[in-house]
C-alpha positions in Angstrom: 137.5 87.8 108.6 137.1 91.4 107.6 136.0 93.9 110.2 133.2 96.3 109.5 133.8 99.2 111.7 130.9 101.2 110.3 128.3 98.5 110.8 125.6 99.6 113.1 123.4 97.5 115.3 119.6 98.1 115.2 117.9 99.8 112.4 118.0 103.4 111.3 115.4 105.2 109.2 115.9 105.1 105.5 116.1 108.9 105.4 119.0 108.8 107.9 120.9 106.3 105.9 120.1 108.2 102.7 121.6 111.4 104.2 124.8 109.5 105.0 124.9 108.2 101.4 124.5 111.7 100.1 127.2 113.0 102.4 129.6 110.3 101.1 129.0 111.3 97.5 129.1 115.1 98.0 132.9 114.8 98.4 133.3 113.5 94.9 134.9 110.3 93.7 134.8 107.5 96.3 138.0 105.8 97.5 138.1 102.0 97.7 137.1 102.1 101.4 134.3 104.7 100.7 132.9 102.4 98.0 132.8 99.5 100.5 131.0 101.8 102.9 128.6 102.9 100.1 127.8 99.2 99.4 127.1 98.7 103.2 124.9 101.8 103.3 122.9 100.7 100.2 122.2 97.4 101.8 121.2 99.1 105.1 119.0 101.6 103.2 117.2 98.8 101.3 116.5 97.0 104.5 115.2 100.2 106.1 112.9 100.9 103.2 111.6 97.3 103.3 111.0 97.6 107.1 109.3 101.0 106.8 107.1 99.6 103.9 106.1 96.6 106.0 105.3 98.8 109.0 103.2 101.1 106.8 101.3 98.0 105.5 100.7 96.7 109.0 99.4 100.0 110.1 97.1 100.3 107.1 95.7 96.8 107.7 95.2 97.6 111.4 93.4 100.8 110.5 91.2 99.0 108.1 90.3 96.4 110.7 89.4 99.1 113.2 87.1 100.7 110.6 85.5 97.4 109.8 84.8 96.7 113.5 83.3 100.2 113.9 81.0 99.6 110.9 79.9 96.3 112.3 79.1 97.7 115.7 
């Protein structure tokens, strides 16, 4: 089983992961290990974007529900 020393627990904001991706690329060509890290970061970034999008949709629905309740009162 391969170890993943860079794997993090919990979720980070997409912008934080994106900054790490950019920092990786600013050094130029990626080594084999850096390419693996890049793939891990891309997966983490995609998950963070999905989570942030879902959170934004939940917040928008909740706001809409509050407005609907206020109109009905």
